[in-house]
PyMOL Python script that loads the backbone (N, CA, C, O; Angstrom):
from pymol import cmd

cmd.read_pdbstr("""\
ATOM      1  N   MET A   1     121.297  79.504 119.977  1.00  0.00           N
ATOM      2  CA  MET A   1     120.599  79.085 118.774  1.00  0.00           C
ATOM      3  C   MET A   1     119.971  77.724 119.005  1.00  0.00           C
ATOM      4  O   MET A   1     120.549  76.844 119.644  1.00  0.00           O
ATOM      5  N   ASP A   2     118.797  77.581 118.477  1.00  0.00           N
ATOM      6  CA  ASP A   2     118.083  76.312 118.568  1.00  0.00           C
ATOM      7  C   ASP A   2     118.749  75.281 117.642  1.00  0.00           C
ATOM      8  O   ASP A   2     118.945  75.538 116.454  1.00  0.00           O
ATOM      9  N   ARG A   3     119.084  74.148 118.186  1.00  0.00           N
ATOM     10  CA  ARG A   3     119.779  73.092 117.420  1.00  0.00           C
ATOM     11  C   ARG A   3     118.969  72.641 116.210  1.00  0.00           C
ATOM     12  O   ARG A   3     119.540  72.396 115.148  1.00  0.00           O
ATOM     13  N   LYS A   4     117.658  72.529 116.351  1.00  0.00           N
ATOM     14  CA  LYS A   4     116.820  72.097 115.229  1.00  0.00           C
ATOM     15  C   LYS A   4     116.875  73.110 114.082  1.00  0.00           C
ATOM     16  O   LYS A   4     116.887  72.736 112.909  1.00  0.00           O
ATOM     17  N   LEU A   5     116.907  74.384 114.436  1.00  0.00           N
ATOM     18  CA  LEU A   5     116.999  75.425 113.416  1.00  0.00           C
ATOM     19  C   LEU A   5     118.352  75.343 112.707  1.00  0.00           C
ATOM     20  O   LEU A   5     118.421  75.470 111.485  1.00  0.00           O
ATOM     21  N   LEU A   6     119.417  75.132 113.465  1.00  0.00           N
ATOM     22  CA  LEU A   6     120.749  75.007 112.869  1.00  0.00           C
ATOM     23  C   LEU A   6     120.836  73.832 111.908  1.00  0.00           C
ATOM     24  O   LEU A   6     121.540  73.897 110.901  1.00  0.00           O
ATOM     25  N   ASP A   7     120.125  72.765 112.217  1.00  0.00           N
ATOM     26  CA  ASP A   7     120.165  71.575 111.372  1.00  0.00           C
ATOM     27  C   ASP A   7     119.486  71.779 110.024  1.00  0.00           C
ATOM     28  O   ASP A   7     119.824  71.095 109.057  1.00  0.00           O
ATOM     29  N   ILE A   8     118.536  72.704 109.941  1.00  0.00           N
ATOM     30  CA  ILE A   8     117.820  72.888 108.672  1.00  0.00           C
ATOM     31  C   ILE A   8     118.290  74.107 107.879  1.00  0.00           C
ATOM     32  O   ILE A   8     118.009  74.209 106.684  1.00  0.00           O
ATOM     33  N   LEU A   9     119.001  75.030 108.527  1.00  0.00           N
ATOM     34  CA  LEU A   9     119.478  76.215 107.816  1.00  0.00           C
ATOM     35  C   LEU A   9     120.637  75.867 106.890  1.00  0.00           C
ATOM     36  O   LEU A   9     121.525  75.095 107.252  1.00  0.00           O
ATOM     37  N   VAL A  10     120.618  76.442 105.696  1.00  0.00           N
ATOM     38  CA  VAL A  10     121.704  76.294 104.738  1.00  0.00           C
ATOM     39  C   VAL A  10     122.035  77.669 104.169  1.00  0.00           C
ATOM     40  O   VAL A  10     121.269  78.620 104.323  1.00  0.00           O
ATOM     41  N   CYS A  11     123.163  77.757 103.522  1.00  0.00           N
ATOM     42  CA  CYS A  11     123.561  79.002 102.882  1.00  0.00           C
ATOM     43  C   CYS A  11     122.546  79.338 101.779  1.00  0.00           C
ATOM     44  O   CYS A  11     122.214  78.468 100.973  1.00  0.00           O
ATOM     45  N   PRO A  12     122.054  80.566 101.728  1.00  0.00           N
ATOM     46  CA  PRO A  12     121.077  80.926 100.692  1.00  0.00           C
ATOM     47  C   PRO A  12     121.684  80.971  99.287  1.00  0.00           C
ATOM     48  O   PRO A  12     120.947  80.973  98.300  1.00  0.00           O
ATOM     49  N   LEU A  13     123.001  81.007  99.184  1.00  0.00           N
ATOM     50  CA  LEU A  13     123.628  81.069  97.867  1.00  0.00           C
ATOM     51  C   LEU A  13     123.956  79.688  97.312  1.00  0.00           C
ATOM     52  O   LEU A  13     123.537  79.340  96.208  1.00  0.00           O
ATOM     53  N   CYS A  14     124.710  78.901  98.083  1.00  0.00           N
ATOM     54  CA  CYS A  14     125.169  77.603  97.571  1.00  0.00           C
ATOM     55  C   CYS A  14     124.392  76.417  98.147  1.00  0.00           C
ATOM     56  O   CYS A  14     124.573  75.281  97.707  1.00  0.00           O
ATOM     57  N   LYS A  15     123.535  76.678  99.121  1.00  0.00           N
ATOM     58  CA  LYS A  15     122.743  75.641  99.806  1.00  0.00           C
ATOM     59  C   LYS A  15     123.614  74.692 100.625  1.00  0.00           C
ATOM     60  O   LYS A  15     123.190  73.586 100.961  1.00  0.00           O
ATOM     61  N   GLY A  16     124.834  75.129 100.945  1.00  0.00           N
ATOM     62  CA  GLY A  16     125.756  74.318 101.734  1.00  0.00           C
ATOM     63  C   GLY A  16     125.511  74.461 103.227  1.00  0.00           C
ATOM     64  O   GLY A  16     124.776  75.342 103.673  1.00  0.00           O
ATOM     65  N   LYS A  17     126.144  73.574 103.991  1.00  0.00           N
ATOM     66  CA  LYS A  17     126.023  73.598 105.450  1.00  0.00           C
ATOM     67  C   LYS A  17     126.705  74.822 106.028  1.00  0.00           C
ATOM     68  O   LYS A  17     127.670  75.345 105.471  1.00  0.00           O
ATOM     69  N   LEU A  18     126.179  75.265 107.156  1.00  0.00           N
ATOM     70  CA  LEU A  18     126.715  76.425 107.857  1.00  0.00           C
ATOM     71  C   LEU A  18     127.328  75.985 109.179  1.00  0.00           C
ATOM     72  O   LEU A  18     126.915  74.986 109.766  1.00  0.00           O
ATOM     73  N   THR A  19     128.308  76.737 109.634  1.00  0.00           N
ATOM     74  CA  THR A  19     128.941  76.501 110.923  1.00  0.00           C
ATOM     75  C   THR A  19     128.544  77.629 111.861  1.00  0.00           C
ATOM     76  O   THR A  19     128.649  78.804 111.510  1.00  0.00           O
ATOM     77  N   TYR A  20     128.095  77.275 113.038  1.00  0.00           N
ATOM     78  CA  TYR A  20     127.679  78.261 114.033  1.00  0.00           C
ATOM     79  C   TYR A  20     128.892  78.722 114.831  1.00  0.00           C
ATOM     80  O   TYR A  20     129.571  77.912 115.462  1.00  0.00           O
ATOM     81  N   GLN A  21     129.160  80.011 114.802  1.00  0.00           N
ATOM     82  CA  GLN A  21     130.232  80.611 115.588  1.00  0.00           C
ATOM     83  C   GLN A  21     129.591  81.384 116.732  1.00  0.00           C
ATOM     84  O   GLN A  21     129.183  82.533 116.568  1.00  0.00           O
ATOM     85  N   LYS A  22     129.509  80.745 117.881  1.00  0.00           N
ATOM     86  CA  LYS A  22     128.796  81.301 119.029  1.00  0.00           C
ATOM     87  C   LYS A  22     129.378  82.633 119.489  1.00  0.00           C
ATOM     88  O   LYS A  22     128.631  83.584 119.719  1.00  0.00           O
ATOM     89  N   LYS A  23     130.704  82.718 119.627  1.00  0.00           N
ATOM     90  CA  LYS A  23     131.335  83.945 120.118  1.00  0.00           C
ATOM     91  C   LYS A  23     131.056  85.142 119.225  1.00  0.00           C
ATOM     92  O   LYS A  23     130.835  86.250 119.714  1.00  0.00           O
ATOM     93  N   ALA A  24     131.066  84.923 117.923  1.00  0.00           N
ATOM     94  CA  ALA A  24     130.840  86.019 116.968  1.00  0.00           C
ATOM     95  C   ALA A  24     129.364  86.201 116.641  1.00  0.00           C
ATOM     96  O   ALA A  24     128.995  87.171 115.980  1.00  0.00           O
ATOM     97  N   ALA A  25     128.510  85.280 117.094  1.00  0.00           N
ATOM     98  CA  ALA A  25     127.075  85.291 116.768  1.00  0.00           C
ATOM     99  C   ALA A  25     126.878  85.352 115.259  1.00  0.00           C
ATOM    100  O   ALA A  25     126.210  86.239 114.727  1.00  0.00           O
ATOM    101  N   GLU A  26     127.497  84.360 114.579  1.00  0.00           N
ATOM    102  CA  GLU A  26     127.412  84.300 113.127  1.00  0.00           C
ATOM    103  C   GLU A  26     127.255  82.857 112.661  1.00  0.00           C
ATOM    104  O   GLU A  26     127.658  81.912 113.339  1.00  0.00           O
ATOM    105  N   LEU A  27     126.657  82.720 111.481  1.00  0.00           N
ATOM    106  CA  LEU A  27     126.622  81.447 110.784  1.00  0.00           C
ATOM    107  C   LEU A  27     127.563  81.587 109.595  1.00  0.00           C
ATOM    108  O   LEU A  27     127.413  82.498 108.782  1.00  0.00           O
ATOM    109  N   ILE A  28     128.532  80.686 109.495  1.00  0.00           N
ATOM    110  CA  ILE A  28     129.588  80.787 108.502  1.00  0.00           C
ATOM    111  C   ILE A  28     129.361  79.792 107.371  1.00  0.00           C
ATOM    112  O   ILE A  28     129.098  78.612 107.603  1.00  0.00           O
ATOM    113  N   CYS A  29     129.469  80.296 106.135  1.00  0.00           N
ATOM    114  CA  CYS A  29     129.477  79.426 104.961  1.00  0.00           C
ATOM    115  C   CYS A  29     130.923  79.362 104.476  1.00  0.00           C
ATOM    116  O   CYS A  29     131.435  80.346 103.942  1.00  0.00           O
ATOM    117  N   PRO A  30     131.596  78.206 104.654  1.00  0.00           N
ATOM    118  CA  PRO A  30     132.992  78.106 104.242  1.00  0.00           C
ATOM    119  C   PRO A  30     133.180  78.126 102.727  1.00  0.00           C
ATOM    120  O   PRO A  30     134.243  78.521 102.247  1.00  0.00           O
ATOM    121  N   VAL A  31     132.184  77.714 101.977  1.00  0.00           N
ATOM    122  CA  VAL A  31     132.287  77.681 100.516  1.00  0.00           C
ATOM    123  C   VAL A  31     132.287  79.100  99.943  1.00  0.00           C
ATOM    124  O   VAL A  31     133.155  79.450  99.143  1.00  0.00           O
ATOM    125  N   ASP A  32     131.316  79.909 100.353  1.00  0.00           N
ATOM    126  CA  ASP A  32     131.202  81.280  99.852  1.00  0.00           C
ATOM    127  C   ASP A  32     131.992  82.281 100.688  1.00  0.00           C
ATOM    128  O   ASP A  32     132.096  83.452 100.321  1.00  0.00           O
ATOM    129  N   ARG A  33     132.554  81.822 101.818  1.00  0.00           N
ATOM    130  CA  ARG A  33     133.304  82.664 102.755  1.00  0.00           C
ATOM    131  C   ARG A  33     132.480  83.875 103.190  1.00  0.00           C
ATOM    132  O   ARG A  33     132.925  85.020 103.127  1.00  0.00           O
ATOM    133  N   LEU A  34     131.264  83.572 103.631  1.00  0.00           N
ATOM    134  CA  LEU A  34     130.359  84.595 104.145  1.00  0.00           C
ATOM    135  C   LEU A  34     129.990  84.275 105.577  1.00  0.00           C
ATOM    136  O   LEU A  34     129.868  83.110 105.956  1.00  0.00           O
ATOM    137  N   ALA A  35     129.809  85.336 106.383  1.00  0.00           N
ATOM    138  CA  ALA A  35     129.380  85.200 107.772  1.00  0.00           C
ATOM    139  C   ALA A  35     128.037  85.917 107.910  1.00  0.00           C
ATOM    140  O   ALA A  35     127.960  87.141 107.811  1.00  0.00           O
ATOM    141  N   PHE A  36     126.989  85.138 108.140  1.00  0.00           N
ATOM    142  CA  PHE A  36     125.652  85.689 108.300  1.00  0.00           C
ATOM    143  C   PHE A  36     125.418  86.009 109.776  1.00  0.00           C
ATOM    144  O   PHE A  36     125.609  85.144 110.631  1.00  0.00           O
ATOM    145  N   PRO A  37     125.011  87.231 110.082  1.00  0.00           N
ATOM    146  CA  PRO A  37     124.843  87.619 111.488  1.00  0.00           C
ATOM    147  C   PRO A  37     123.604  86.989 112.120  1.00  0.00           C
ATOM    148  O   PRO A  37     122.641  86.638 111.436  1.00  0.00           O
ATOM    149  N   ILE A  38     123.657  86.857 113.433  1.00  0.00           N
ATOM    150  CA  ILE A  38     122.500  86.424 114.217  1.00  0.00           C
ATOM    151  C   ILE A  38     122.159  87.588 115.136  1.00  0.00           C
ATOM    152  O   ILE A  38     122.970  87.989 115.971  1.00  0.00           O
ATOM    153  N   ARG A  39     120.971  88.119 114.978  1.00  0.00           N
ATOM    154  CA  ARG A  39     120.541  89.271 115.782  1.00  0.00           C
ATOM    155  C   ARG A  39     119.291  88.892 116.571  1.00  0.00           C
ATOM    156  O   ARG A  39     118.295  88.444 116.003  1.00  0.00           O
ATOM    157  N   ASP A  40     119.358  89.074 117.862  1.00  0.00           N
ATOM    158  CA  ASP A  40     118.239  88.715 118.754  1.00  0.00           C
ATOM    159  C   ASP A  40     117.792  87.280 118.534  1.00  0.00           C
ATOM    160  O   ASP A  40     116.597  86.991 118.482  1.00  0.00           O
ATOM    161  N   ASP A  41     118.769  86.379 118.403  1.00  0.00           N
ATOM    162  CA  ASP A  41     118.539  84.945 118.180  1.00  0.00           C
ATOM    163  C   ASP A  41     117.874  84.631 116.848  1.00  0.00           C
ATOM    164  O   ASP A  41     117.327  83.542 116.677  1.00  0.00           O
ATOM    165  N   ILE A  42     117.911  85.564 115.904  1.00  0.00           N
ATOM    166  CA  ILE A  42     117.322  85.354 114.577  1.00  0.00           C
ATOM    167  C   ILE A  42     118.431  85.463 113.528  1.00  0.00           C
ATOM    168  O   ILE A  42     119.054  86.517 113.399  1.00  0.00           O
ATOM    169  N   PRO A  43     118.684  84.385 112.778  1.00  0.00           N
ATOM    170  CA  PRO A  43     119.686  84.453 111.727  1.00  0.00           C
ATOM    171  C   PRO A  43     119.228  85.364 110.588  1.00  0.00           C
ATOM    172  O   PRO A  43     118.097  85.258 110.112  1.00  0.00           O
ATOM    173  N   VAL A  44     120.104  86.245 110.166  1.00  0.00           N
ATOM    174  CA  VAL A  44     119.809  87.145 109.042  1.00  0.00           C
ATOM    175  C   VAL A  44     120.478  86.531 107.815  1.00  0.00           C
ATOM    176  O   VAL A  44     121.682  86.686 107.609  1.00  0.00           O
ATOM    177  N   MET A  45     119.693  85.841 107.014  1.00  0.00           N
ATOM    178  CA  MET A  45     120.224  85.057 105.903  1.00  0.00           C
ATOM    179  C   MET A  45     120.147  85.814 104.576  1.00  0.00           C
ATOM    180  O   MET A  45     119.738  85.257 103.557  1.00  0.00           O
ATOM    181  N   LEU A  46     120.539  87.076 104.598  1.00  0.00           N
ATOM    182  CA  LEU A  46     120.543  87.903 103.396  1.00  0.00           C
ATOM    183  C   LEU A  46     121.980  88.158 102.971  1.00  0.00           C
ATOM    184  O   LEU A  46     122.824  88.512 103.795  1.00  0.00           O
ATOM    185  N   GLU A  47     122.256  87.980 101.694  1.00  0.00           N
ATOM    186  CA  GLU A  47     123.610  88.177 101.194  1.00  0.00           C
ATOM    187  C   GLU A  47     124.109  89.598 101.470  1.00  0.00           C
ATOM    188  O   GLU A  47     125.281  89.795 101.793  1.00  0.00           O
ATOM    189  N   ASP A  48     123.225  90.579 101.343  1.00  0.00           N
ATOM    190  CA  ASP A  48     123.598  91.976 101.571  1.00  0.00           C
ATOM    191  C   ASP A  48     123.991  92.251 103.025  1.00  0.00           C
ATOM    192  O   ASP A  48     124.735  93.194 103.295  1.00  0.00           O
ATOM    193  N   GLU A  49     123.503  91.445 103.951  1.00  0.00           N
ATOM    194  CA  GLU A  49     123.798  91.626 105.380  1.00  0.00           C
ATOM    195  C   GLU A  49     125.006  90.801 105.828  1.00  0.00           C
ATOM    196  O   GLU A  49     125.517  90.999 106.930  1.00  0.00           O
ATOM    197  N   ALA A  50     125.460  89.884 104.982  1.00  0.00           N
ATOM    198  CA  ALA A  50     126.565  88.996 105.350  1.00  0.00           C
ATOM    199  C   ALA A  50     127.899  89.728 105.269  1.00  0.00           C
ATOM    200  O   ALA A  50     128.094  90.649 104.476  1.00  0.00           O
ATOM    201  N   ARG A  51     128.799  89.276 106.122  1.00  0.00           N
ATOM    202  CA  ARG A  51     130.165  89.810 106.131  1.00  0.00           C
ATOM    203  C   ARG A  51     131.032  88.885 105.286  1.00  0.00           C
ATOM    204  O   ARG A  51     131.047  87.672 105.492  1.00  0.00           O
ATOM    205  N   LYS A  52     131.754  89.472 104.331  1.00  0.00           N
ATOM    206  CA  LYS A  52     132.672  88.698 103.494  1.00  0.00           C
ATOM    207  C   LYS A  52     133.926  88.399 104.306  1.00  0.00           C
ATOM    208  O   LYS A  52     134.565  89.306 104.839  1.00  0.00           O
ATOM    209  N   LEU A  53     134.269  87.124 104.394  1.00  0.00           N
ATOM    210  CA  LEU A  53     135.442  86.719 105.157  1.00  0.00           C
ATOM    211  C   LEU A  53     136.703  86.919 104.318  1.00  0.00           C
ATOM    212  O   LEU A  53     136.770  86.469 103.175  1.00  0.00           O
ATOM    213  N   PRO A  54     137.698  87.591 104.887  1.00  0.00           N
ATOM    214  CA  PRO A  54     138.958  87.764 104.162  1.00  0.00           C
ATOM    215  C   PRO A  54     139.620  86.413 103.902  1.00  0.00           C
ATOM    216  O   PRO A  54     139.422  85.460 104.655  1.00  0.00           O
ATOM    217  N   GLU A  55     140.402  86.340 102.835  1.00  0.00           N
ATOM    218  CA  GLU A  55     141.068  85.088 102.463  1.00  0.00           C
ATOM    219  C   GLU A  55     141.991  84.572 103.560  1.00  0.00           C
ATOM    220  O   GLU A  55     142.180  83.363 103.692  1.00  0.00           O
ATOM    221  N   ASP A  56     142.567  85.481 104.349  1.00  0.00           N
ATOM    222  CA  ASP A  56     143.510  85.052 105.386  1.00  0.00           C
ATOM    223  C   ASP A  56     142.830  84.701 106.715  1.00  0.00           C
ATOM    224  O   ASP A  56     143.498  84.269 107.655  1.00  0.00           O
ATOM    225  N   GLU A  57     141.510  84.885 106.797  1.00  0.00           N
ATOM    226  CA  GLU A  57     140.802  84.533 108.038  1.00  0.00           C
ATOM    227  C   GLU A  57     140.464  83.053 108.036  1.00  0.00           C
ATOM    228  O   GLU A  57     139.825  82.536 107.119  1.00  0.00           O
ATOM    229  N   GLU A  58     140.912  82.391 109.093  1.00  0.00           N
ATOM    230  CA  GLU A  58     140.677  80.951 109.211  1.00  0.00           C
ATOM    231  C   GLU A  58     139.246  80.699 109.664  1.00  0.00           C
ATOM    232  O   GLU A  58     138.717  81.409 110.519  1.00  0.00           O
ATOM    233  N   ILE A  59     138.639  79.692 109.085  1.00  0.00           N
ATOM    234  CA  ILE A  59     137.282  79.299 109.477  1.00  0.00           C
ATOM    235  C   ILE A  59     137.425  78.088 110.378  1.00  0.00           C
ATOM    236  O   ILE A  59     137.729  76.988 109.915  1.00  0.00           O
ATOM    237  N   SER A  60     137.205  78.295 111.663  1.00  0.00           N
ATOM    238  CA  SER A  60     137.367  77.191 112.605  1.00  0.00           C
ATOM    239  C   SER A  60     136.070  76.415 112.738  1.00  0.00           C
ATOM    240  O   SER A  60     135.000  77.015 112.845  1.00  0.00           O
ATOM    241  N   PRO A  61     136.147  75.097 112.733  1.00  0.00           N
ATOM    242  CA  PRO A  61     134.952  74.268 112.927  1.00  0.00           C
ATOM    243  C   PRO A  61     134.582  74.234 114.396  1.00  0.00           C
ATOM    244  O   PRO A  61     134.812  73.235 115.078  1.00  0.00           O
ATOM    245  N   GLU A  62     134.008  75.327 114.884  1.00  0.00           N
ATOM    246  CA  GLU A  62     133.694  75.469 116.304  1.00  0.00           C
ATOM    247  C   GLU A  62     132.534  74.605 116.738  1.00  0.00           C
ATOM    248  O   GLU A  62     132.281  74.456 117.933  1.00  0.00           O
ATOM    249  N   GLY A  63     131.837  74.043 115.796  1.00  0.00           N
ATOM    250  CA  GLY A  63     130.673  73.230 116.147  1.00  0.00           C
ATOM    251  C   GLY A  63     129.398  73.954 115.817  1.00  0.00           C
ATOM    252  O   GLY A  63     129.405  75.146 115.509  1.00  0.00           O
ATOM    253  N   ARG A  64     128.303  73.232 115.882  1.00  0.00           N
ATOM    254  CA  ARG A  64     127.030  73.790 115.481  1.00  0.00           C
ATOM    255  C   ARG A  64     126.127  74.100 116.667  1.00  0.00           C
ATOM    256  O   ARG A  64     124.977  74.493 116.472  1.00  0.00           O
ATOM    257  N   SER A  65     126.613  73.936 117.874  1.00  0.00           N
ATOM    258  CA  SER A  65     125.730  74.235 119.014  1.00  0.00           C
ATOM    259  C   SER A  65     126.358  75.216 119.951  1.00  0.00           C
ATOM    260  O   SER A  65     125.756  75.578 120.961  1.00  0.00           O
TER     261      SER A  65
END
""", "prot")
cmd.dss("prot")
cmd.show_as("cartoon", "prot")
cmd.util.cbc("prot")
cmd.orient("prot")
């Protein structure tokens, strides 16, 4: 993921910061507990495409790059 793109992307629901999870190829919103997929290096920022994170799944601050 391009660092500049990560710096400007926010959650489409709450407008909060996202965490990049490189291994899972997802952008995580810890507030809404949603994981937005990244497909072919393109973030899919649609609520309908996001994966709802279970309450027991820990959100690790893996970094944004």
